[in-house]
C-alpha positions in Angstrom: 0.0 0.0 0.0 1.3 3.4 -1.0 0.6 6.5 1.2 0.8 9.8 -0.6 2.1 12.8 1.3 3.7 16.2 1.0 4.3 19.5 2.8 1.6 21.8 4.0 1.6 25.6 3.8 1.0 26.6 7.4 3.7 28.3 9.5 4.1 26.7 12.9 0.9 24.6 12.9 -0.5 23.1 16.0 -1.4 19.4 15.8 -5.1 20.1 14.9 -4.2 22.5 12.2 -1.6 20.1 10.8 -4.1 17.2 10.7 -6.8 19.3 9.1 -4.4 20.5 6.4 -3.2 17.0 5.6 -6.8 15.8 5.4 -7.7 18.7 3.1 -5.0 17.6 0.7 -5.9 13.9 0.9 -2.5 13.0 2.3 -2.1 10.0 4.6 1.7 10.5 4.9 3.6 13.6 6.0 7.0 15.1 6.7 7.8 15.9 10.3 6.1 19.2 11.3 8.7 20.2 14.0 12.4 20.3 14.5 14.4 18.7 17.3 14.4 22.0 19.3 10.6 21.7 19.8 9.3 21.1 23.3 8.9 17.4 24.0 5.2 17.9 24.9 4.6 19.3 21.4 6.5 16.5 19.8 4.4 14.0 21.7 1.2 15.9 20.8 2.1 15.6 17.1 2.8 11.9 17.4 -0.5 11.3 19.2 -2.4 13.3 16.5 -0.7 11.3 13.7 -1.5 8.0 15.4 -5.1 9.0 16.1 -5.8 10.1 12.6 -3.9 7.4 10.6 -1.1 9.7 9.4 2.3 8.2 8.8 5.1 10.5 9.5 7.5 9.5 6.8 10.7 11.4 7.5 12.5 13.9 9.6 15.0 15.9 7.5 18.6 16.3 8.8 19.8 18.3 5.8 23.4 19.1 6.5 27.0 18.1 5.6 28.4 15.6 8.1 31.5 14.9 6.0 32.4 18.5 5.4 36.2 19.2 5.1 35.5 22.1 7.5 35.6 20.6 11.0 33.2 23.1 12.6 30.6 22.5 9.9 31.1 18.8 10.0 30.7 18.6 13.8 27.6 20.9 13.7 26.1 18.7 11.0 26.8 15.5 12.9 25.1 16.9 16.0 22.1 17.9 13.9 21.8 14.4 12.4 21.8 12.9 15.9 19.2 15.3 17.3 17.0 14.8 14.3 17.3 11.0 14.5 16.3 11.2 18.1 13.3 13.3 17.1 12.3 10.8 14.4 12.3 8.0 17.0 10.3 10.0 19.5 7.7 11.4 17.0 7.2 8.0 15.4 8.7 8.8 12.0 9.8 6.1 9.6 13.3 7.6 9.3 15.6 10.5 9.6 17.1 11.3 6.2 20.1 13.2 5.0 22.4 13.1 2.1 25.8 11.4 2.7 27.5 14.8 2.4 30.1 16.4 0.2 33.8 17.3 0.3 32.9 20.6 -1.4 33.9 23.5 0.8 31.6 26.0 -1.0 28.4 24.0 -1.4 27.2 21.6 1.3 25.4 19.4 -1.2 27.6 20.1 -4.2 29.8 18.0 -6.6 33.5 17.4 -5.8 36.0 14.9 -7.2 36.7 13.6 -3.7 33.1 12.6 -3.2 34.0 9.3 -5.0 37.2 8.5 -3.2 37.8 5.5 -1.1 38.6 7.7 1.9 35.2 9.5 1.5 33.4 6.1 1.3 35.1 5.1 4.6 34.2 8.5 6.1 30.5 8.1 5.2 30.4 4.6 6.7 32.0 5.8 9.9 29.8 8.8 10.1 26.5 6.9 9.7 27.6 4.2 12.2 28.5 7.0 14.7 25.1 8.6 14.3 23.2 5.3 14.7 25.3 3.9 17.5 25.1 7.0 19.6 21.4 7.6 19.3 20.4 3.9 19.4 16.9 4.5 17.9 14.3 1.9 18.8 12.0 2.3 15.8 13.2 5.0 13.4 16.0 4.4 10.9 18.7 6.6 9.6 18.7 6.8 5.8 20.6 8.5 3.0 19.0 10.1 0.0 20.8 9.3 -3.2 22.3 12.2 -5.2 23.6 12.6 -8.8 27.1 13.6 -7.8 27.9 11.9 -4.5 27.5 8.4 -3.0 25.1 6.7 -3.1 24.3 7.5 -6.8 23.0 4.1 -7.9 21.5 0.9 -6.7 24.9 -0.8 -6.6 26.6 2.0 -4.7 23.7 2.1 -2.2 24.0 -1.7 -1.8 27.7 -1.3 -1.2 27.0 1.2 1.6 24.3 -0.9 3.2 26.7 -3.8 3.4 29.6 -1.7 4.7 27.6 0.2 7.3 26.1 -3.0 8.6 23.6 -1.6 11.0 20.0 -2.8 11.3 18.8 0.8 11.7 20.3 2.0 8.5 17.7 2.0 5.8 17.1 3.1 2.2 15.5 6.3 1.1 14.5 6.1 -2.6 14.5 9.1 -4.8 14.6 7.9 -8.4 14.9 11.3 -10.0 18.1 12.0 -8.1 19.9 9.0 -9.6 19.0 9.8 -13.2 22.2 11.5 -14.2 22.7 10.8 -17.9 20.5 10.6 -21.0 20.6 6.8 -21.4 19.3 6.3 -17.9 16.8 9.1 -18.4 15.2 7.2 -21.3 15.4 3.9 -19.5 14.5 5.0 -16.1 11.8 2.3 -15.7 14.5 -0.3 -15.9 16.5 1.6 -13.3 13.6 1.7 -11.0 13.0 -2.0 -11.3 16.7 -2.7 -10.7 16.9 -0.5 -7.6 13.8 -2.0 -6.0 14.9 -5.5 -6.9 18.2 -5.0 -5.1 17.1 -2.7 -2.2 13.4 -3.1 -1.9 13.5 -4.9 1.5 15.4 -1.9 3.0 13.3 1.0 1.5 11.4 2.9 4.1 10.2 6.0 2.1 10.3 7.5 -1.3 10.3 11.0 -2.8 8.0 12.0 -5.7 9.0 14.5 -8.3 9.8 14.3 -12.1 12.6 15.0 -14.5 13.0 16.5 -18.0 15.9 16.5 -20.4 16.5 19.8 -22.1 18.1 20.1 -25.6 20.8 22.6 -24.6 24.3 21.2 -24.8 25.9 19.6 -23.1 23.4 17.8 -20.8 20.8 19.6 -18.8 18.4 17.7 -16.6 15.8 19.6 -14.5 13.2 18.7 -11.9 9.7 19.4 -12.9 6.2 18.8 -11.6 5.1 15.2 -11.7 3.5 14.6 -15.1 5.6 17.1 -16.9 8.7 14.9 -17.2 9.6 11.3 -18.2 9.8 9.5 -14.9 8.1 6.1 -15.3 5.5 6.6 -12.6 3.5 3.6 -13.6 6.6 1.4 -13.0 7.4 3.2 -9.8 4.0 2.8 -8.3 3.7 -0.8 -9.4 7.1 -1.7 -8.0 6.4 0.1 -4.7 3.0 -1.6 -4.4 4.5 -5.0 -5.0 6.8 -4.6 -2.0 3.7 -5.6 0.0 3.9 -3.1 2.8 3.1 0.5 3.4 5.5 2.9 1.6 5.1 6.7 2.0 5.6 8.6 -1.3 6.4 12.2 -0.4 6.0 15.1 -2.9 8.8 17.6 -2.7 10.6 20.6 -4.3 7.5 22.2 -5.8 6.8 26.0 -5.6 3.2 26.3 -4.6 0.1 24.6 -3.2 -1.3 24.5 -6.7 1.7 22.7 -8.0 1.5 20.1 -5.2 -2.2 19.6 -6.0 -1.5 19.2 -9.7 1.3 16.7 -8.8 -1.0 14.7 -6.4 -3.8 14.6 -9.0 -1.4 13.2 -11.6 0.0 10.5 -9.3 -3.5 9.5 -8.3 -4.5 9.3 -12.0 -1.5 7.0 -12.7 -2.4 4.8 -9.7 -6.0 4.5 -10.9 -4.8 3.6 -14.4 -2.5 1.0 -13.0 -5.3 -0.2 -10.6 -3.1 0.5 -7.6 -4.8 1.7 -4.4 -3.3 4.7 -2.6 -4.1 4.8 1.1 -6.7 7.5 1.7 
């Protein structure tokens, strides 16, 4: 069963406002509505509201660079990851998610040649182990979102990380658009989705929903677009996620307005109906 979710446009919502907004959009999954600095009573209130209203909190973001070459930035990011993983465990989220990080000094999530070095791979492994081992989450997992210019950037590189990290509370966050990084893969992304889920499906805890379009300007320009305006094989994605046989949250992201999110949700629901796949409502 797939649960569709996305952000809501309310600043600092209370639990009732949050639930009402999610219901208005027809979402049964959500991103975490608070950060780790929230009062514990508020965190507990959001968890209770989610459980009482059948809302699955899919993820807590820990967006930062825990492998930064700048020691101060790296330590600050490491602390953020731990605090956000603790929050995920307390609020009942599926996972705390971050990127692996970058060795780029100027852009926390940017490309850099050292992102693919053996030393960086070892640093990512040690960093993720440190986060999980210190927090010791009981329910939530820590997961990495794949990116086009850092590890993990494919099913095989993600599988290599899973085996190297070797922690039960390390899980897979699937973002198919992020690993489409060349035209051949763009046109054959349905096969890529099948391959990724065949290799890592048992470890997937949540998935991002967006779309991708290849422009004709040289050399290669790939851009995120509203679901339905690109070439992501949504029929394949929904079918493969459905075939996992358990609840998977599919979270819309990176859109610019409520109207775009509603357009995207409508498109995904239409694909699900065409494929005769039930979305949790």
